[in-house]
Structure formats: C-alpha cells, structure tokens
N, C-alpha and C positions, 0 to 999 in steps of 0.2 A: 160460557160461564160468565158470571158477573164478578167484578173485582173493583177495588177502589184504585184511584189514580190521581196524580197531581196534574191538573188540566190548565192550560193557558188558552184563554178565549180571544186574546188579541194583544198586540204590542202595547206596552205600557201598563198592562194589568198585572195583578198578583196571581200566583198559582192558587187554584181552588181544588179542594179534595172532593171528588165526585165518584159516584158509582157508574162504571162503564160496562159495556158488553165486550167480551173478548172471544173471538172465534176459535174453534178447534183447529188443529193443524190439518192442512191439506197436504198433497204430495210434496215432499221435500222439506217439510216443516216439522218443528218440535215445539212443545210447550214447556216452559221452564218456571219453576217456583224459585224466585230470587231470594237470596240471603241478604244481599246488600246492593246499593247503588251509590256510586260516587257522584259528587255534586260538582260538575265541571263548568267552567266559565262559558263554554259554547252554548249551554242551555240558557244562560243569562242573555246571550245574543238574541235568542228567540223572544225573550221578554222585552228587550229594548227595540227590536225590529232591525237589528244590524244584520241578521241572517234571514234570508227569504225562505218562506215555506209556501207550499201550494195553496193552503187554506188553513184556517183555524176552525175548530179547536185542535190543539196539539197536546199530546201526552209527552212530557219531557223525559230526559234521561237516556244516556247512551253508554253507560259504564256500569256493567253489572256482572254478577256471577251467582250461580245457583245450581239446582238439581233438576234434571229432566223428569217431567211427570207424564208426558204423552209424546208419542212418536207417530207421525203421519206416514203414509205409504211412500215407498221409494227412498227412504232415508237410509244412508249407509254409514256405518262406523259410530253411530250414536244410539244408545238404548236408554230405556227408563231407568232411573237411578244414577245415571252418569252425572258427575260433577263437571260443570262447564263454565267457561268465561265467554261472555258475549263481546265480540270485536265490533267496534263501531264502523269499520270498513268490511264489507262482505268480500269473500273470495270465491268466485264461481268456478275457478280452475280451468275454464274453457276459453275465455276471451283472450285477445291478443296480449293485453297487459299481464294477465295471470300466466300465460304461456311463456312470457319473457322473464318470469320470476318477480314481477312487480305487482303482487297481489294488492298492495296498498293503493294501487291505481285501477283496480278492477272496474270494468264497465258497469257492473251492477251498482256501483257507488253513485251512478248518475241519478238514481231514483230515491236517494236517501231522504230527501225532504219533500217527496211527493206523497208519501203515505201509501203508495201502491206496492203491494207485496210482490217480491221477486218471482214467486211461483206462478201467479196467474193474473197479476195486475189489479186485483181487487183489494178491499180493505179488511183488515182483521179487527179493527177497533171501531166502535160506534158509541155515540152518546144520544140517548133518546131517539134512536133510529137513524141518526145522521152519521156519516163516516167521519173518522178522525185521522190525524197524522201522528204516528209514533216517531219521535226523534230518531233519526238514523235507522228507521225501520225496526227499532228496538222498543223504545218507550219504557225505560227501566224505572221510571217514577211510578211504578205499580208493582205489587208483589208477584204478579203472574204476567208472563209475556208469551206470545206465540210468534216465533221467528223462523226464518229460513235457515237451513243447515249451513249455508254459506257464511253465516255470521256466528257460528258456534264452534268453539275450540274446546275439546275434551281435555280435562286435566286430572291429575291424581287426586284421590279422595282425601289425602292427608293435608292438603293445602288449605289453610283457613280461607273460607269463601269471602269473608268481608275484606280480606287483604287482596285476594286474587282479583276481585272486581276492579281494582285500580289498574290492572294490566290491560283492560279493554280500551283504554284511551290514554290517560295522563302519563303513566309510567312508561309505556312503550313509546309514546310520541316523544317524550323528553329525552329518554335514554338514546334512542336511535338518532335524534337530531344532533346529538354530540358525537356518537360513535360511528354512525353510518353516513348520514348526509354530511355531518361536520367532519368526518374522517379524522378524528383526533388521534394523534400519535404521541408516543412518549416524548416528553420535552416540550410539547406545544404550550402555547398560552391561549386560553379559552375564556371569553367573557360571556356570561349568561345574564341577559337583561330581563328581569321579571322572575321572581322566585316563588311561584305558586305551585299548583299541583302538577304542572308540566315542567317548569323551569328547574325545580328542585331535583328533578330526575336527569335533566341535562347536566347539572352539577355533579350528580352521582356518576353519570356515564363518563364525563370528561375526566373525573378523578380516577375512575377504574381503568380508563384507557392509558393512563400514565402522564397526563398533562402536568407540566411543571407548575404552572400557575392556573388556578381556576378562580376567576374573579366574578363574584355575584353582585348584581346591581338591583336594588329594590328600595323604595322609599320607606318600607315598613321595617322597623328595627327587629321585631320578632322574626321576620323571615330572613333577615341577614344573619341573625344568630343561628337559626336552623341550618342555613346554608353552610356556615362555618363548621357546624357539627357533622354535616353529611358530605364533606369533601372539599368545600371551597377553601382556598388559601387566603383570600382577601374578600372584603365585602364593602360596598359603597352605596351611598344613598341615591346617587344620580350618575348618569353617563358622563357628565362633565367632571365629576369627582374621579370617576374611574379612569377617564382618559389620561389624566395627568399621571396617575399611578402606573397605568399600563406602559406609557412611554418610558418611565423611569425604570420599571422592573425589567423591561426588555431591551434596555439600552437604545431606545429609539426605534426598535424594529416593529413594535405593535403586536396585536393579537393575530394568531393564525386564523381564528374563527370567532366571530361575534354572533351569538344566538339570541334572536329576539323572541322571547317567550312571554311577553306581556299579555295580559288577558285581552287587551284591545290595542292592536298595533295601528299607528297612524302614519300618514305619509311623511310627517316631520321626524319620524324615528330613524329613517334609513340613513340619512347623511351623517348624523353623529356616530352611528354604528360603523358606517363605512370608514369614517375618519380614524377610528380605533383599530382598523384592520390593516395587517401588514401587506406589503407588496405580494401579489399572488394569493392573497387570502380571500376569505369569503364571509358574507353576512348571510346567515340562515334565518329565514323568516318563518316562524312557527305559529305565533299568535295570529288571530284573525282580525281583520279590519272590517269596516262596514262594507257590505257587498256593493254599494253604489259608489264607493270612493275609488277614484282612478288617479288622483294626483299624488305624486310622491316627489320629494326633493332629493336629487342625487347629482353629484358632480360628475358629469360625463367625462370631463378632462381627467379627473382622478380615476374613474372607472377604467378608462382605456389605457392611459399611460402607465398605471401601476398594476394593470392586469388583475383587477379585483373582480369579485363575482357577488351577485345577489341571487340567492337560491331559495326557492320555496321548499316546504317539507310537509308531508302529511303522513301520519302514523310513523314518524321517524324514518321514513324511507325504506321500511322493511315490511315484508309480508307478515300479517298477524300469525299465520300458522308456523312461521319460523321464529318470530320474535317472542311470542308469549311462552312457549316451552323453554326457550333459551333463558329468558329472564327468570322463570321459576327455578331453574337450576342455579342461577346466580343467587337467588333468594335463599335456597337451601344451604348454599355454601357461605352465606353471610356477606357476600359482596354487594348485593342489592338489598337496601333497607326498605321494607314495606310497612312494618308495624309503626315505625317512627313517622310515617307520612300522615297518618290519621290524627288530626288535631282534635276534632270533636265528632261525635255521632249524634244522630237525630232520628226522631220518628218522622214518617212521611208527613204527618199533620203539621210538623214544625218547619216545613220546607221554606216558607217565606223568611222566617227568622234565620234559617241556615244560610240563605243567599245574602241576607243582610250582613251576617258574619263574614261571608266571603268579600263583599264589597268593602267592609270595614278592615280587611286585612288580618282577620283573626285566625284564619285557617291556612295550612298548607293544602289539606284536602279534608273537606267535610264529607261524611258518609251517612246515608240513610240505612238504618238497620231494620230489616223486616223480621218481626218476632212471630211466635206461634199464633198469636191472635190475628195476624195478617193472613194466615194460611188456612 
C-alpha cells in the first residue's frame, strides 16, 4: 500500500512529507494503523547526524500505538483489531539476552538502524523504488507501519492510544532508569538531569519508589515547574546549582543516584554528575551522545576510592513485555501520569515545527496525532 511519511534524506536536512510504499506483512509480521506517535529526541539525532544509520532516506519515529489491520503467517498472540504499543526494542524471546530476562538487550536490536526486517532481512519501505530505513524498524512517522511481532505489545482496548504510545520509549526508559537500573529505594536522594520526555518519567519513577529527595535539573523554567508538579521535591537550573543543594540536603552524603537524561549527553557531563554522587552511588547515563564521541572526563581517583559507578541504560533496563503492562497498571491506578506529559499535539505535516518546539524547550513530549483523514 501507499502511505505518507516524514522522510529524512540526509543529516542537517528537514523532514519532508512524502508518499512511500509500504510492504504487506510476511511471516512473523503485522501491519498497524497508528493513532499517534511520540516525538522523541532520538529522532533528532538522525537529523543532526549524531546517530548512525545504514543509509538515507529514513522514515523517523519509534514511539507509537495503534490497531492491527493485517496479520502475516506464523504470528501468534496478535489478531486483527488488537490494540498494540510498538516497543522500540524488539524481543525475539530466543537469543541469549532474552533467555536471561534481558529483552531490552535482545540480539535483534542490532539491526535497528539497518532498515533490514527481522523476518527476512529485506526492506518493507521504499521511495520511488529505492529501499528506506524505518527508525528502530518501526518508522512511526507514518500512519501505517509493517513491523515484526517481536516489536509489538498487545494492550487492553480501553487505554487511550495517544497516551499508550509514550510507553514505547520515553516513559518506560525514564521510569526504569530510576526504579530498575537506578534501584531507587525509600529514603534515597535522586538527581535527574534533563527533564524532557524521558527525564520527567525518571522523576515520576523515583518519587513512586519512595525517594526522600527528587531533584530535577533543567535550564528551562517550564520543565522545572512540571517536574515539581510530577514528583520532584526541588528543581534547579544547572548541575552547579543542584550540587550545593544536594550537599546541604543530605548533610554532605550526596545523591544515591544521578540520572543523566539530557537529550544530548556529552563527555563533560559525567564528572559533575559523579561529584554529586554519594560513596557507593552511581551515575546512570540514559541520554545519547554522538556515536563518534569517545572522550569523557571522569576522576578515576574518585571512581575507585569512593566506589562509585557509571552505568548505561537502555529501555530503563527492563524488558518491554514486562515494563509496558506494568506501567499501564500504574497509569490505571493514578501512580503514573501520562495525560500530563503531552504538552502539544501536531499533524504529521507540522513535524518540523514540532521539533523546533522541542529544541526550544516548549514540550515535555510532543505527539503526532493521526486522524481519519490519514487512514
């Protein structure tokens, strides 16, 4: 079938709305009519060139939810009409990582930026006869997608799809980075650096886990205000400002965990975060840096003698098939706020303006809504 999509033809260029060809599902795949797609900073990395892809053009988007419209052969547990969330990390269930309960590190994730379908290594998207790369093998900047069942999580029909879409990346990543990788316990002090679509959920997760102090750091006043509404006890403009307060609040003990959820993490961010961390504590690095950057400033003296840790995190350290249903239950019970995360909604045609809003700090999370006209 033909569908429209937001297409990126190269680094430094704007998104263009084009008509593309979408292949039907083959064995192990389904087609989904999306209701919404979140606008994540990771897709901005495609535009800036900070994330590598096999080739251009690329259809962006990796945070979506919708209704299954077609089911290919050999698909189990998913039927036409099912409501689903698309997880940006697939879970094959058979590789060593999945067998160890670490679906967020599934071997199938190695092909996310190649454009090659998990099922058969071919391409589902094409533009004027040439293959395309869908971001994370999803490409949710289009109202229809054909994806592998490993990337599909069935949910209950009563969950609003425009809110459920956020669980495919930002919410799950942020929450788990505080509760699972961050291992927040009652009475802890947690610092969250960067309060966007991921960091705001680290704030929510740390607060729900019982942290005594949840300290949000962001240069944008609007985001600091939202953090205080959604669980932060304190909010500061910079890490330097936060560091003084952390020392005072904890009587010099510092934070159990500092979570770096900036949209773009640089090598210079690690040492200020490490200096705010208590003995035996950790810095959790969630935000992405440029794929070519290998330099980072860290005091090895401090790292060793105070037994601190620097820990990476993807999808919050939790398997999507575990995390997404769990978070939906927390949403039902009012512990997890989803509605409050959506600052603005957009048409797909407005995607460049939407990303400018993100760069300008106007959104916790912007969301593209697909209406009847798109279907």
